[in-house]
C-alpha positions in Angstrom: -20.7 6.1 -30.3 -18.2 3.3 -30.9 -20.1 2.3 -34.0 -19.7 5.8 -35.4 -15.9 5.7 -34.8 -15.5 2.2 -36.3 -17.4 3.3 -39.5 -15.4 6.5 -39.7 -12.1 4.6 -39.5 -13.2 1.9 -42.0 -14.3 4.6 -44.5 -10.7 5.9 -44.3 -9.5 2.4 -45.2 -8.4 1.2 -41.7 -8.9 -2.4 -40.5 -10.4 -2.1 -37.0 -9.5 -4.2 -34.0 -11.1 -4.2 -30.6 -10.0 -5.2 -27.1 -12.7 -5.4 -24.4 -13.2 -6.8 -21.0 -15.8 -9.5 -20.1 -15.5 -8.5 -16.4 -16.2 -12.2 -15.5 -19.3 -12.4 -17.6 -19.9 -15.1 -20.3 -20.3 -12.5 -23.0 -20.3 -8.8 -23.7 -23.6 -7.7 -25.3 -22.1 -4.6 -26.9 -19.4 -6.7 -28.5 -21.9 -9.3 -29.6 -23.9 -6.5 -31.3 -20.8 -5.2 -33.1 -20.1 -8.7 -34.4 -23.7 -9.4 -35.4 -23.9 -6.1 -37.2 -20.7 -7.0 -39.1 -19.0 -3.9 -37.9 -15.8 -5.7 -36.7 -14.8 -9.3 -37.6 -14.9 -11.6 -34.7 -11.2 -12.6 -35.2 -10.4 -8.9 -34.9 -11.7 -8.8 -31.3 -9.9 -9.9 -28.1 -11.8 -10.1 -24.9 -10.1 -10.5 -21.6 -12.0 -12.9 -19.2 -12.0 -10.1 -16.6 -9.7 -7.3 -17.6 -6.1 -6.6 -18.8 -4.7 -6.2 -15.3 -6.2 -9.5 -14.0 -4.6 -11.3 -17.0 -1.2 -10.4 -15.6 0.3 -13.4 -13.6 -0.2 -12.5 -9.9 3.6 -12.7 -9.2 4.2 -10.1 -12.0 1.5 -7.9 -10.7 2.8 -8.1 -7.1 6.3 -7.3 -8.3 5.1 -4.2 -10.2 3.3 -2.9 -7.0 6.3 -3.8 -4.8 8.9 -2.2 -7.2 6.8 1.0 -7.3 6.6 1.0 -3.5 2.8 0.8 -3.5 2.7 -2.2 -1.1 5.0 -3.6 1.5 3.4 -7.1 2.0 5.3 -10.3 1.2 3.9 -12.2 -1.8 2.2 -14.8 0.3 0.2 -12.1 2.2 -0.6 -10.3 -1.1 -2.1 -13.4 -2.8 -3.9 -14.8 0.3 -7.4 -13.4 -0.3 -7.3 -12.4 -3.9 -10.8 -12.4 -5.5 -10.3 -12.2 -9.2 -14.1 -12.1 -9.9 -14.0 -8.4 -8.9 -10.7 -7.9 -10.8 -7.2 -7.5 -9.3 -7.2 -3.7 -9.4 -10.3 -3.4 -7.3 -9.0 -6.1 -4.9 -5.7 -4.3 -4.4 -7.3 -0.8 -4.1 -9.7 -2.1 -1.4 -7.1 -4.2 0.5 -4.4 -1.6 0.6 -6.4 1.6 0.3 -4.5 2.8 -2.6 -5.3 4.0 -6.1 -3.8 2.1 -9.0 -2.7 3.9 -12.1 -3.6 1.5 -14.9 -1.3 3.1 -17.4 1.6 2.6 -15.1 0.6 -1.1 -14.8 0.4 -1.5 -18.6 3.8 0.2 -19.0 5.4 -1.9 -16.4 4.0 -5.2 -17.7 5.1 -4.3 -21.3 8.6 -3.6 -19.9 8.6 -6.9 -18.0 7.5 -8.8 -21.1 10.1 -7.0 -23.2 12.9 -7.9 -20.6 11.6 -11.5 -20.5 11.6 -11.8 -24.3 15.2 -10.9 -24.5 16.1 -14.1 -22.7 13.7 -16.4 -24.5 11.6 -16.4 -27.6 8.1 -15.8 -26.3 6.5 -16.6 -29.7 7.4 -20.3 -29.0 7.1 -20.4 -25.2 4.0 -22.5 -24.6 3.9 -21.7 -20.8 3.7 -18.0 -21.7 1.4 -18.4 -24.7 -1.2 -20.3 -22.8 -1.6 -17.4 -20.3 -4.3 -14.9 -21.1 -1.6 -12.2 -21.5 0.2 -14.5 -23.9 -2.9 -14.9 -25.9 -3.3 -11.1 -26.0 0.4 -10.9 -27.1 -0.4 -13.2 -30.1 -3.5 -11.2 -30.9 -1.6 -7.9 -30.8 1.3 -9.3 -32.9 -1.2 -10.3 -35.7 -2.0 -6.6 -35.9 1.5 -5.1 -36.2 
């Protein structure tokens, strides 16, 4: 299915980029096949170690949940038993018996990064750029 879409866009002259999740695995067989078949260049693929939400620094993720009144815990209680191998969303949903809207999380993190970028140049902030979300920021900025 994805192969068909990629070929369709390439035939229209588009350069195709892909973001995927490794979900804690060493590799993603589907992505490896896409690369091996030459469908998408390896440098046009970004793979999160787990997933997008887990790449968000825990304090940011906590603040998003707290600001949207999804949890009431203090940060120390929130981070106490986080198991990132299952992903932060699954952990939070199980711990707090809530459902996480991933689009809301993505919107909130983009707003937080935008606000943060107004006070400092994130393109040159090594602390930010070494995070997984910072690496994705660089990947995305190559595209636009």
